[in-house]
Each structure stands twice: as C-alpha cells, then as structure tokens.
C-alpha positions in Angstrom: -12.3 -76.2 87.9 -10.5 -77.8 85.0 -8.7 -75.7 82.5 -6.6 -76.8 79.5 -4.9 -75.1 76.6 -5.0 -76.2 73.0 -2.4 -75.3 70.3 -4.2 -74.5 67.1 -2.0 -72.1 65.0 0.4 -69.2 65.2 -0.8 -65.6 64.7 1.6 -62.6 65.1 1.6 -59.0 64.2 4.2 -56.4 63.3 4.5 -52.9 64.6 2.6 -50.3 62.5 3.5 -46.8 61.7 1.2 -44.1 62.9 2.4 -41.2 60.7 -0.4 -39.0 59.5 -0.8 -39.0 55.7 -0.5 -35.8 53.7 -3.7 -33.9 52.9 -4.0 -35.2 49.3 -3.2 -38.8 50.3 -5.8 -38.5 53.1 -8.4 -37.2 50.6 -7.7 -39.9 48.1 -8.2 -42.6 50.7 -11.4 -41.1 52.0 -12.6 -40.7 48.4 -12.2 -44.3 47.6 -14.0 -45.2 50.8 -16.8 -42.7 50.1 -17.3 -44.0 46.5 -17.3 -47.6 47.7 -20.1 -46.9 50.2 -21.9 -44.8 47.6 -22.3 -47.7 45.1 -22.1 -50.8 47.3 -23.5 -50.3 50.8 -27.1 -51.6 50.9 -28.3 -48.9 53.1 -27.7 -46.3 50.4 -30.0 -48.4 48.1 -32.8 -48.7 50.6 -32.9 -45.8 53.0 -33.2 -42.1 52.8 -29.5 -41.3 53.5 -27.9 -38.1 52.3 -24.5 -39.6 51.7 -23.2 -36.4 50.0 -24.0 -34.4 53.1 -22.3 -36.9 55.4 -19.1 -36.3 53.5 -19.5 -32.5 53.4 -20.0 -32.3 57.1 -17.0 -34.6 57.9 -14.4 -33.2 55.5 -13.3 -30.2 57.6 -12.5 -32.4 60.6 -10.9 -35.1 58.3 -8.5 -32.5 56.9 -7.8 -30.8 60.2 -7.0 -34.0 62.1 -3.6 -33.9 63.8 -3.6 -37.4 65.3 -4.7 -40.9 64.2 -7.5 -40.8 66.8 -8.8 -37.5 65.5 -8.6 -38.8 61.9 -10.5 -41.9 62.9 -13.1 -40.0 64.7 -13.7 -37.7 61.8 -14.1 -40.5 59.3 -16.4 -42.3 61.7 -18.6 -39.2 61.9 -19.1 -39.6 58.1 -19.9 -43.4 58.4 -22.3 -42.7 61.3 -24.7 -41.4 58.6 -25.2 -45.0 57.5 -26.5 -46.1 60.9 -24.8 -49.4 60.4 -22.7 -50.9 63.2 -21.0 -53.2 60.7 -19.4 -50.3 58.8 -16.9 -48.5 61.1 -13.4 -47.1 61.6 -10.9 -48.6 63.9 -7.3 -48.0 64.9 -5.2 -51.0 63.9 -2.8 -52.4 66.5 -0.3 -55.3 66.4 -2.3 -58.5 66.4 -2.0 -60.5 69.6 0.0 -63.7 69.3 -2.7 -66.3 69.7 -1.5 -69.8 69.9 -4.5 -71.6 71.3 -7.7 -71.5 73.2 -8.5 -71.9 76.8 -11.3 -74.1 78.0 -12.8 -73.5 81.5 -15.6 -75.6 82.9 -17.4 -73.7 85.6 -20.2 -74.5 88.1 -23.3 -76.0 86.5 -21.0 -77.2 83.6 -20.9 -73.8 82.0 -18.1 -74.0 79.5 -16.2 -70.8 78.7 -14.0 -70.9 75.6 -11.6 -68.0 75.1 -8.3 -67.3 73.3 -4.9 -67.4 74.8 -1.3 -66.9 73.7 -0.3 -70.1 75.7 -0.1 -73.6 74.2 -0.6 -77.1 75.7 -1.8 -79.6 73.2 -1.9 -80.2 69.5 -5.0 -82.3 69.5 -7.3 -79.3 69.6 -10.5 -80.1 67.7 -11.2 -83.4 69.5 -10.7 -81.9 73.0 -12.9 -78.9 72.2 -15.6 -81.2 70.9 -15.4 -83.4 74.0 -15.7 -80.3 76.3 -18.7 -79.1 74.3 -20.4 -82.4 74.7 -19.9 -82.4 78.5 -21.2 -78.8 78.9 -24.7 -77.8 79.6 -24.2 -74.3 78.3 -21.4 -72.6 76.4 -19.9 -69.1 76.3 -17.6 -68.4 73.4 -15.5 -65.4 74.2 -14.5 -64.0 70.8 -13.0 -60.8 72.1 -9.4 -59.7 71.2 -9.2 -61.4 67.8 -10.6 -63.7 65.2 -8.8 -66.9 66.0 -11.6 -68.7 67.8 -14.1 -67.5 65.2 -12.3 -69.3 62.4 -12.1 -72.4 64.5 -15.8 -72.4 65.1 -16.4 -72.3 61.3 -14.9 -75.8 61.0 -17.8 -78.1 60.0 -17.2 -80.7 62.7 -17.3 -78.1 65.4 -20.1 -76.0 64.0 -22.5 -78.9 63.4 -22.0 -80.0 67.1 -23.9 -76.9 68.1 -27.2 -77.9 66.3 -29.0 -81.2 66.0 -31.1 -79.9 63.1 -30.2 -78.3 59.8 -29.6 -74.5 60.0 -28.8 -71.8 57.5 -27.3 -68.4 57.9 -29.6 -65.7 56.5 -29.4 -65.1 52.8 -27.5 -61.9 51.9 -28.6 -59.0 49.6 -25.8 -57.5 47.5 -26.3 -54.3 45.6 -25.2 -54.6 42.0 -25.3 -52.3 39.0 -26.1 -52.8 35.3 -24.5 -49.5 34.2 -25.0 -46.3 36.0 -28.6 -46.1 37.3 -29.3 -42.4 37.9 -32.5 -40.3 37.4 -30.8 -38.9 34.2 -30.4 -42.4 32.7 -33.7 -44.1 33.6 -35.4 -43.5 30.3 -32.8 -45.5 28.4 -34.1 -48.8 29.7 -30.5 -50.1 29.7 -29.0 -49.0 33.0 -30.4 -50.2 36.3 -29.5 -51.4 39.8 -30.7 -54.6 41.5 -30.1 -56.7 44.6 -28.4 -60.0 44.0 -29.5 -62.6 46.6 -26.7 -64.8 47.8 -27.9 -68.0 49.6 -27.0 -68.5 53.2 -24.4 -71.0 54.4 -26.0 -74.4 55.2 -25.2 -76.4 58.3 -26.6 -80.0 58.2 -26.3 -80.4 61.9 -25.4 -83.4 64.0 -28.5 -85.5 65.0 -26.5 -86.7 68.1 -26.0 -83.2 69.3 -28.4 -81.2 71.5 -29.3 -77.6 71.6 -27.6 -75.9 74.5 -27.7 -72.3 75.7 -24.9 -70.6 73.7 -23.6 -67.1 74.2 -21.1 -65.2 72.0 -19.1 -62.4 73.5 -17.8 -59.7 71.1 -15.9 -56.5 70.9 -14.6 -54.4 68.0 -11.9 -56.8 67.0 -14.3 -59.8 66.8 -15.6 -61.7 63.9 -19.0 -63.4 64.4 -18.7 -67.0 63.0 -21.2 -68.3 60.5 -22.6 -70.8 62.9 -23.3 -68.0 65.3 -25.3 -66.1 62.7 -27.3 -69.3 61.9 -28.0 -70.0 65.6 -29.0 -66.4 66.3 -31.4 -66.3 63.3 -33.1 -69.4 64.7 -33.2 -67.9 68.2 -30.8 -70.5 69.5 -28.0 -68.3 70.7 -27.4 -64.9 72.3 -24.9 -62.3 71.1 -23.5 -59.9 73.6 -21.3 -57.1 72.2 -19.1 -54.7 74.1 -18.9 -52.6 71.0 -21.5 -51.8 68.3 -18.9 -52.5 65.7 -17.9 -56.0 64.8 -17.8 -58.1 61.6 -20.0 -61.1 60.7 -18.5 -63.9 58.7 -21.6 -64.5 56.6 -21.6 -60.9 55.4 -19.6 -59.5 52.6 -17.1 -56.9 54.0 -14.2 -55.0 52.6 -11.4 -53.3 54.6 -9.7 -50.0 53.8 -6.3 -48.8 54.9 -6.7 -45.0 55.4 -3.2 -44.5 56.6 -1.8 -43.7 60.1 -3.0 -47.1 61.4 -6.6 -46.0 60.7 -8.7 -48.6 58.9 -12.3 -48.9 57.9 -14.6 -51.9 57.4 -17.5 -51.5 55.0 -20.5 -53.8 54.9 -21.2 -54.9 51.3 -24.2 -57.1 52.0 -27.2 -57.3 54.3 -29.2 -60.2 55.6 -32.5 -60.7 53.8 -35.1 -60.7 56.6 -38.5 -59.5 57.5 -36.9 -56.2 58.6 -35.4 -55.6 55.1 -37.9 -57.1 52.7 -37.1 -55.0 49.7 -35.4 -56.6 46.7 -35.6 -53.5 44.4 -33.1 -50.8 45.3 -34.1 -47.2 44.8 -32.2 -44.9 42.5 -30.2 -42.5 44.7 -31.0 -38.9 43.7 -28.4 -37.1 41.5 -28.0 -34.1 43.8 -26.4 -30.7 43.4 -27.1 -29.0 46.7 -24.7 -26.1 46.1 -26.8 -23.7 44.0 -23.5 -22.1 43.0 -21.2 -22.4 40.0 -18.3 -22.1 42.4 -19.1 -24.4 45.3 -17.2 -24.6 48.5 -14.0 -26.7 48.8 -15.9 -29.6 50.4 -18.3 -29.7 47.4 -15.4 -29.5 45.0 -13.9 -32.5 46.7 -17.2 -34.3 46.4 -17.3 -33.5 42.7 -13.8 -35.0 42.2 -14.9 -38.2 44.1 -18.0 -38.5 41.9 -16.0 -38.1 38.6 -13.4 -40.6 39.7 -16.1 -43.1 41.0 -18.4 -42.9 38.0 -15.6 -43.4 35.4 -13.9 -46.1 37.5 -17.1 -48.3 37.7 -19.3 -47.3 34.8 -17.2 -46.1 31.9 -17.4 -48.8 29.2 -13.9 -48.1 27.8 -11.8 -47.8 30.9 -9.5 -50.5 29.6 -8.7 -48.4 26.5 -7.6 -45.3 28.5 -3.9 -44.2 28.0 -3.4 -43.1 31.5 -3.9 -44.8 34.9 -7.2 -43.4 36.1 -6.1 -43.7 39.7 -3.0 -41.6 38.9 -5.3 -39.0 37.2 -7.3 -38.9 40.4 -4.2 -38.1 42.3 -3.0 -35.5 39.8 -6.3 -33.6 39.4 -7.7 -33.7 42.9 -5.3 -31.0 44.2 -6.2 -28.8 41.1 -9.9 -29.1 41.8 -9.4 -28.4 45.5 -7.2 -25.3 44.9 -9.4 -23.8 42.1 -9.7 -20.1 42.9 -12.7 -19.3 40.8 -15.7 -20.9 39.1 -14.0 -20.9 35.7 -10.8 -22.5 37.2 -12.9 -25.2 38.9 -15.0 -26.0 35.8 -11.9 -26.2 33.6 -10.1 -28.4 36.2 -13.1 -30.8 36.0 -13.1 -30.7 32.2 -9.3 -31.4 32.1 -9.8 -34.3 34.5 -12.5 -35.8 32.3 -10.5 -35.2 29.1 -8.1 -38.0 30.3 -10.7 -40.6 29.4 -10.3 -39.9 25.7 -14.0 -40.4 24.8 -15.6 -38.0 22.3 -19.0 -38.9 24.0 -17.6 -37.5 27.3 -18.9 -34.0 27.0 -19.4 -31.5 29.9 -22.3 -29.0 30.1 -22.4 -26.0 32.4 -23.0 -22.3 32.1 -19.4 -21.5 33.0 -18.0 -23.7 30.3 -20.5 -22.4 27.7 -19.3 -18.9 28.6 -15.7 -19.9 28.4 -16.0 -21.4 25.0 -18.5 -18.9 23.8 -22.3 -19.4 23.4 -22.5 -18.1 19.8 -20.6 -19.0 16.7 -19.7 -17.0 13.6 -21.4 -18.1 10.4 -18.4 -20.1 9.1 -18.0 -23.9 9.0 -14.4 -25.0 9.7 -12.6 -28.3 9.0 -9.0 -29.3 9.5 -7.5 -29.8 6.1 -3.8 -30.2 5.5 -3.4 -29.2 9.2 -5.1 -25.8 8.6 -8.4 -24.4 9.8 -10.1 -24.2 6.5 -13.5 -22.6 5.8 -15.7 -25.1 4.1 -19.1 -23.5 4.5 -20.6 -20.0 4.9 -24.0 -19.2 6.4 -23.4 -15.5 7.2 -24.4 -13.2 4.3 -22.0 -10.5 5.6 -19.1 -12.9 5.3 -20.1 -13.7 1.7 -20.3 -9.9 1.0 -16.9 -9.5 2.5 -15.5 -11.9 -0.1 -14.8 -14.8 2.2 -14.6 -18.0 0.1 -14.5 -21.8 0.9 -10.9 -22.7 1.1 -9.8 -19.5 3.0 -7.8 -20.2 6.1 -8.4 -18.7 9.6 -5.1 -17.5 11.0 -6.1 -15.4 14.1 -9.1 -14.9 16.3 -9.4 -11.6 18.2 -5.7 -11.0 18.0 -4.7 -14.5 19.2 -3.3 -17.1 16.8 -5.9 -19.7 16.0 -3.3 -22.5 16.7 -2.6 -21.1 20.2 -6.3 -20.7 21.0 -7.1 -24.2 19.7 -4.3 -25.8 21.7 -5.5 -24.0 24.8 -9.0 -25.2 24.5 -8.1 -28.7 23.4 -6.8 -29.5 27.0 -10.4 -29.4 28.2 -12.2 -31.4 25.5 -12.4 -35.2 25.7 -11.9 -36.9 22.3 -11.4 -40.4 21.2 -8.9 -39.6 18.4 -6.8 -36.6 17.3 -8.9 -36.0 14.2 -12.1 -36.0 16.4 -10.4 -33.6 18.8 -9.5 -31.3 16.0 -13.1 -31.3 14.8 -14.6 -30.7 18.2 -12.2 -27.8 18.9 -12.9 -26.2 15.5 -16.6 -26.2 16.3 -16.1 -23.7 19.1 -12.8 -22.0 18.5 -14.4 -19.0 16.9 -17.2 -18.7 19.5 -17.9 -15.9 21.8 -20.8 -14.0 23.5 -24.0 -13.7 21.5 -23.9 -10.5 19.5 -20.2 -9.9 20.0 -17.8 -9.2 17.1 -15.1 -11.6 16.1 -12.0 -10.1 14.5 -10.6 -12.7 12.2 -7.3 -12.8 10.3 -8.1 -14.7 7.1 -5.7 -15.9 4.4 -7.2 -16.2 0.9 -6.2 -18.5 -2.0 -3.5 -16.0 -3.1 -1.8 -16.1 0.3 -3.0 -12.6 1.2 -4.0 -12.1 4.8 -6.7 -9.6 5.8 -8.7 -8.7 8.9 -12.5 -9.2 8.8 -15.0 -8.5 11.5 -18.0 -10.8 11.8 -20.9 -10.8 14.2 -21.4 -13.9 16.4 -25.1 -15.1 16.5 -26.7 -18.0 18.3 -29.0 -18.5 15.3 -26.0 -19.7 13.3 -25.9 -22.9 15.4 -28.9 -24.4 13.6 -27.7 -23.2 10.2 -24.3 -24.8 10.7 -25.6 -28.2 11.8 -26.3 -29.5 8.3 -22.9 -30.3 6.7 -24.0 -29.9 3.1 -26.4 -28.1 0.8 -28.1 -29.2 -2.4 -30.5 -32.1 -3.0 -30.7 -34.7 -0.2 -31.4 -37.5 -2.7 -29.7 -37.4 -6.1 -29.2 -39.6 -9.2 -25.7 -39.5 -10.8 -24.6 -40.6 -14.2 -24.1 -44.3 -14.4 -27.3 -44.9 -12.6 -25.8 -44.3 -9.2 -27.9 -42.9 -6.4 -26.8 -40.6 -3.6 -28.4 -40.0 -0.2 -27.3 -37.4 2.4 -28.0 -39.1 5.7 -27.1 -36.0 7.6 -30.3 -34.4 6.2 -32.6 -37.2 5.2 -35.7 -37.3 7.4 -37.8 -40.3 8.5 -40.7 -39.1 6.3 -38.4 -39.2 3.3 -37.1 -42.8 3.6 -39.8 -44.6 1.7 -39.7 -42.1 -1.2 -35.9 -42.3 -1.3 -36.0 -46.1 -1.7 -38.7 -45.8 -4.3 -36.7 -43.3 -6.3 -33.5 -45.2 -6.1 -34.9 -48.8 -6.3 -33.6 -49.5 -9.8 -30.1 -47.9 -9.4 -27.0 -50.0 -9.7 -25.6 -48.6 -6.4 -26.3 -46.0 -3.7 -23.8 -43.7 -2.0 -24.9 -43.0 1.6 -23.2 -39.8 2.8 -22.6 -40.2 6.6 -20.2 -37.3 7.1 -22.3 -35.8 9.9 -25.0 -37.1 12.2 -28.1 -39.1 11.0 -31.5 -37.5 11.0 -33.5 -40.5 10.0 -34.1 -44.0 11.6 -30.9 -45.7 10.5 -32.1 -49.2 11.5 -35.1 -48.9 9.2 -32.8 -48.0 6.3 -30.2 -50.7 7.0 -32.8 -53.5 7.4 -34.0 -52.8 3.8 -30.5 -53.6 2.4 -30.6 -57.3 3.2 -33.0 -60.2 2.8 -32.0 -61.6 6.2 -34.6 -61.2 8.9 -32.4 -61.8 11.9 -29.1 -60.2 10.8 -26.7 -59.6 13.8 -25.5 -56.0 13.6 -23.3 -55.1 16.5 -21.9 -56.4 19.8 -22.7 -54.4 22.9 -21.3 -54.9 26.3 -21.2 -52.8 29.5 -19.8 -52.9 33.0 -21.6 -55.2 35.4 -20.6 -53.9 38.8 -20.8 -56.7 41.3 -18.3 -55.7 43.9 -15.7 -53.0 44.6 -12.8 -53.2 42.2 -10.3 -53.0 45.1 -7.9 -55.4 46.7 -9.9 -57.8 48.9 -8.5 -61.0 50.3 -6.7 -62.9 47.6 -8.3 -60.7 44.9 -6.3 -57.7 43.6 -9.2 -56.4 41.5 -12.3 -57.7 39.8 -14.8 -56.7 37.2 -17.5 -58.2 35.0 -19.6 -57.2 32.0 -22.9 -58.1 30.3 -23.1 -58.9 26.6 -25.7 -58.3 23.9 -25.8 -59.2 20.2 -27.9 -56.4 18.6 -29.7 -57.3 15.4 -31.2 -55.2 12.6 -34.8 -54.3 13.0 -37.4 -56.5 11.2 -39.1 -55.1 8.2 -41.6 -56.3 5.6 -40.8 -53.5 3.2 -39.3 -53.9 -0.2 -35.5 -54.5 -0.2 -32.8 -52.7 -2.1 -30.1 -55.3 -3.1 -27.7 -53.1 -5.1 -24.2 -52.2 -4.1 -23.8 -49.6 -1.4 -20.9 -47.4 -0.1 -20.8 -45.0 2.8 -18.8 -41.7 2.9 -17.2 -41.2 6.3 -14.8 -38.8 8.2 -14.3 -37.5 11.7 -17.7 -35.8 11.7 -19.3 -39.2 12.0 -19.6 -40.0 15.7 -21.9 -42.1 17.9 -25.2 -42.6 16.0 -23.4 -42.1 12.7 -20.9 -44.8 13.5 -23.7 -47.1 14.6 -25.2 -46.5 11.2 -22.0 -47.7 9.7 -22.1 -50.9 11.8 -25.7 -51.5 10.7 -24.9 -51.0 7.0 -21.8 -53.1 7.2 -23.7 -55.9 8.8 -26.6 -55.7 6.4 -24.8 -56.0 3.1 -21.1 -55.4 3.6 -21.3 -51.7 2.8 -17.9 -50.3 2.0 -16.5 -47.2 3.7 -14.8 -44.4 1.7 -13.1 -41.4 3.2 -11.2 -41.1 6.5 -11.7 -42.8 9.9 -14.7 -41.7 12.0 -14.6 -40.3 15.5 -14.3 -43.6 17.3 -16.9 -42.9 20.0 -20.0 -45.1 19.8 -21.8 -46.1 23.0 -25.1 -45.3 24.6 -24.7 -42.1 26.5 -24.9 -42.1 30.3 -24.9 -38.9 32.3 -24.5 -37.6 35.9 -24.5 -34.4 37.8 -21.8 -32.9 40.0 -21.7 -29.8 42.2 -21.4 -26.5 40.3 -24.2 -27.3 37.9 -22.0 -29.5 35.7 -23.5 -32.4 33.8 -21.2 -35.0 32.4 -21.9 -37.4 29.6 -19.9 -40.5 28.8 -20.1 -43.8 26.9 -21.9 -46.4 29.0 -21.8 -49.2 26.5 -18.9 -50.8 24.6 -20.0 -51.0 21.0 -18.0 -53.2 18.5 -18.2 -54.6 15.0 -20.3 -57.8 14.8 -17.0 -59.8 14.5 -15.8 -58.3 17.8 -13.5 -55.7 16.2 -12.8 -52.5 18.2 -14.5 -49.3 17.2 -13.8 -47.0 20.2 -10.7 -44.8 19.6 -10.3 -46.3 16.1 -13.5 -45.4 14.3 -14.8 -47.0 11.2 -11.9 -47.7 8.9 -12.3 -46.8 5.2 -12.0 -49.4 2.5 -10.6 -46.6 0.3 -9.0 -43.7 2.2 -9.3 -40.3 0.6 -9.0 -36.9 2.2 -10.3 -33.5 1.0 -7.5 -31.2 -0.2 -7.2 -27.4 0.1 -7.1 -27.2 -3.7 -10.2 -29.3 -3.9 -12.2 -27.2 -1.5 -11.2 -24.0 -3.3 -12.2 -25.6 -6.6 -15.6 -26.5 -5.2 -15.0 -30.3 -5.5 -16.0 -33.1 -3.2 -13.1 -35.4 -3.6 -14.5 -38.1 -1.3 -17.7 -38.3 -3.3 -15.7 -38.3 -6.5 -13.7 -41.3 -5.3 -16.9 -43.2 -4.4 -18.3 -42.6 -7.9 -15.0 -43.6 -9.5 -14.9 -46.8 -7.4 -18.4 -47.8 -8.2 -18.0 -47.1 -11.9 -14.7 -49.1 -12.0 -16.4 -52.0 -10.1 -19.2 -52.0 -12.7 -16.7 -52.0 -15.5 -14.7 -54.9 -14.0 -18.0 -56.9 -13.6 -19.0 -56.2 -17.2 -15.6 -57.4 -18.5 -15.7 -60.6 -16.3 -19.2 -61.4 -17.7 
C-alpha cells in the first residue's frame, strides 16, 4: 500500500480560556443568539416552532450552568427546538496543526484522503489529482478540521470529480422589509420574503469519470461545495459521525458564547422539493404570560425582543445618542431584577426611552395606571420654562377663577418639576421640547374620578391650592388645541385654517371660501384631522410633485461580525409624491404655524406643503418624529410603537430629532397668554402683510 504526504498550508491554534461568564454576560450572549435565530433562521419562517418557549425552557439551566459542558448542553437544548443539525453548540478546542493530507491507496484502488500534521511534498494539488485519476473510488475523510474541505473547493480538484456540469442547490435566505408582524400587516409596507441565492456552478471536466465518492464527517467538519453538488445529484454518499456539521454552500454565522462555548447558526436552507415554499409566514406576536408581572424568564425574553427589534428595524438607529448594545447591557439586569409589575414596566419604558423617538410609545395597563388614566380639565404648555395653563375645559376650574396664563407649581403635594422629571425618564422623545410636551400631557393625571390638589400661581404671583376632579371624558375635550372658527378670513384678505380641527368633509368648502384670498395661514400646531395629501396637492399645478424621501431598514443578514465583515446593513428607498387631483388649485402664498405639538402626521403635512409650493414655517421646531409606526408585543401585555421608516425632506434633509425648522421663529410668551394673544398667528399675519407691502412697492 502506497502512502504519501502533501504539504499544503499551516494551521495552528492557541489555548483557550474556559472561565464561565458572569450571569449578565451569559444572558447578553444568549440574547444575541436568540434574536439572530428569531429573525434569520429559515425554520422559524416556515415551520410551527415556538421559539419563545424554547428560550423560556432553557434559561434556568443556562443560568445555573457551572461548567462549559453544562452551559453548552443548556444552550443546545434551546437550539434543539429548531430541529436543525446545522445549528448547534460546540466546545471549541485548540485547532489541530494540519500541515498536509495523507493519501492511502487500498485494495481495489480505493483511495482514502485524510488530514495529517506531517509534511512531505510541496507539489500537493498535482499529486492529489493523479491519485484521484488512478482510483476507482474515493473516501474523503473530513473529520478533525476543515483543511481538506477547503482544498476540495479548489476548481481544478472539484471539477475532477464530475464529467458533467453540476450545481449546488440554490439557497433560501430569510430577509425583512421592516418588521413584519401581525400588528403591522395592514400597513402594506412591512413584510418578509425569501431571497433565492443561486447555487455554485461546477463546469466539470469532460475527461473525468464519475466514481463512487464518500465523505466522512464529524462535528468539526465542513462539507465542501462540490460534495453538496454531488450529493444533490446522487453522485456521492455522506456519512456523518455527528448530526452537527457545516456545509460550505450554506450561509452560517458563528457565535462566541464565552467559556470556549460556541454556536453555529444556519442562515440559509437549500431550495428543494422538501422545502418548496418561497413565502415565509409571519411568526405570531405572542404573549403567553397572561400576567402583568411575568416570570424572570419571560422578562428576559422581553428584553431580548426590545433589543432585537430596535437593533434591526428601528429606522433611526444611526441617530441614537447612546450605543444600543451598551443600553442592552445596562438595562437587562434592571429588567431581570424588577421586583413588581410596575418596576418591570418602568424598566422596559426606560430602556425604550434611550432610542429618543417620540413615536416610540409604550402601552400597558400598568403604565396607564402609573401615569394616571384620567386628566384634569386643563391644557398645559411649557412657556418660559413654566407649566402654563393655556386652555380650560373644566367648568369647575373656570368657576374657581383659574385663568389662561396661570402656572402649576405642585400636584398632590409634590412639586410639578420633580414629578415631571421623574416621569420624563420613562418617556421616549425626539427633542427636549417634544419631551416637555409629552410629559405635560400626563403630569396631572390620576385615577378616574380622583381629586387633584393643585398649587396654582396667578398673574399677580399669588399661589393658592385648588382641588379639581379628574375625568376620562376630558381626554376628548382636550384633544383640539384651539376653539373658535376652523376657517376664518382676516383683514388684508388673508385666510386662516385650523388643520387640527378641519375635517375631510370641510376641505372643498374651505378652498371655495378662501379661493380669492391673497394668502392662507395653515395652523398645524396639533395633529391633522383631514387628508393632508388632498389639501397639499391643490397648492401646486404640478401633477407629479415629489414630496418626501422615505427609507427603511432592509434586513438581509445579521448585523454581527462574520468573516471579514464587522457589521452590515442595507435600506430601501422611496420617493413619495403628492396625490394627483383634478380639483381647482389655490396658487396664493401659504404659511404654516408649527410648534412641538406637531408630530408625525403633522410633520408629514409640513413636508407635503413645503414640496407643493414652498410653504413657509412660522413658530418653533416641531417634535422631530415622522415615520410610519411599527408595533410589537412583549410579555406583560406591553405593546411598543416605534418609527419604522426614515422620513426626510425631499432634498434629503434630516427631520428626525430636528423637526421642521421655522422660517420665522417666534414663541408664545407668558404675558401674551395672559393677554389672550396668539403671538405666533400675529407674526404670520405681520409677515404676510409686510410681504404684500414689499411686493406692492416693487411693482
């Protein structure tokens, strides 16, 4: 029997530390693994796998593990739920020093090719090819490393194994166009799909002949691409000593879980008759706890979901102040150690507040109770750094002599500033002004029917205590930001429209009434009630006017170090236009009144008006939170909203965390509120009158 050694390369390994990671570090590593499988493993997209339950069942053993072997076994118990031999945990060991391969020609010219640390010749490829040509059958022993597998992927060797063209199976890869969840399906924007990656083509060598070929594998093996192609064509046998091994034609990512414990995760699956589907299902958005205070395992699951969703699907992650991974590390222990339902819900809220997105709102019975379900009948706004009353819908408050311009100093014996600062920790907001507005909308709240004891300072500087009843019915009464006529005509032939209260049914009559005015002031200090696109499209003669730039995360692969890539991400891009209309146009000058109350749809209205005819903004910056809302559910009955789209000005200018910027900046003053003036509206009227006078003089 002849045997000869071939020198091909040098592989060596270093000793590894087996120290067990601390509990938090362990949970962080497992969390990244769980999230990666949740959004990228093809079995989650195709099969009825309760991936949440797999984590919940494994977590006690993961946290209790005392040795690397116990740790690995616990994590493997979670991965077993996938029923996928290509996704598994293994204990890393120093890599064997492989210098070459060993060729043994046995009886019947059966060639066995294995790996060896010994070396004999540098002329490897040609000797291997000659041995393969002389053999009647070949056994490739790929156990104990990947050295031989990479050698077999060399074209001149791979093509010697087939006389005809062969291809590895095409691969399905699960990708995401935003967060596809049952909550978001009705938007038509967010969905998941399978990307089909073509297989690797081998042209073959017409001079070669098919020979019986067997590949021997163990857990450390990598099945070369040519082996996959041969096996798919029924031209090779694969014999594995372990159910776990990697295949070169599949997408795989490797995780270091600490203590020499590593995991390999399959990211693609062969497209074959066994897996014909090309449309992934939307995994259910589960909350199996039926409790506002779920168990520790479910709280950990909640933290994983929050980190994973914002990591992959939040449109503005690049605009966050903090490192989201560091936030994950900081807040996971708080969520784990939460001792009550309220403490848990507030820990989640504080975690989410780090994204600084006014659209990122949390909804739960516990949080509603914490903030208070019912308001008092007073509208507040931050003016000159004071909580100023700007509107009153409670008749008892009016009878008590409360006036616009009065200042709230205390609530139920607590200073309003202290209460506001305490609640602000848990409220996500894009800007400081937006945060102040959001806090003031709930700072006086309490149980429905309860009494609020308020310390109120009047215009003379006198402070008095007034008790007012909180009522849920005040919510609807406080939503409109103004009273009076919705559509008005001011002197100088200037029209006014309150977009906060204008209804769809009133749009046509509004344009008819104001058609011959010199200018219109659109008041967008609030939230629009009518179809803004229909209004904006009637401010320009252009039929295909671009209005806004929209983009969102296109999640193609885990954003984790993999091979030579440190991280990766992609996005899709849409140019949104104004709606078409055949209705009569208004071509006069327009301005829009804005402040921090304008958020989301109101800011989108500003983009539309700006694109239509260059509408000028007057007031103060808006909330800086535009983007189609995406939502998801976590244990404890908490629903979380966030911006799933990055929305920008048509010139690409940033809107998020900046807001619409006023052409003329003017803020209401305490004196103005007390005098019953609307100083922002006054500034708009003055600007339009001055502009008209300048135009008259120039003509």
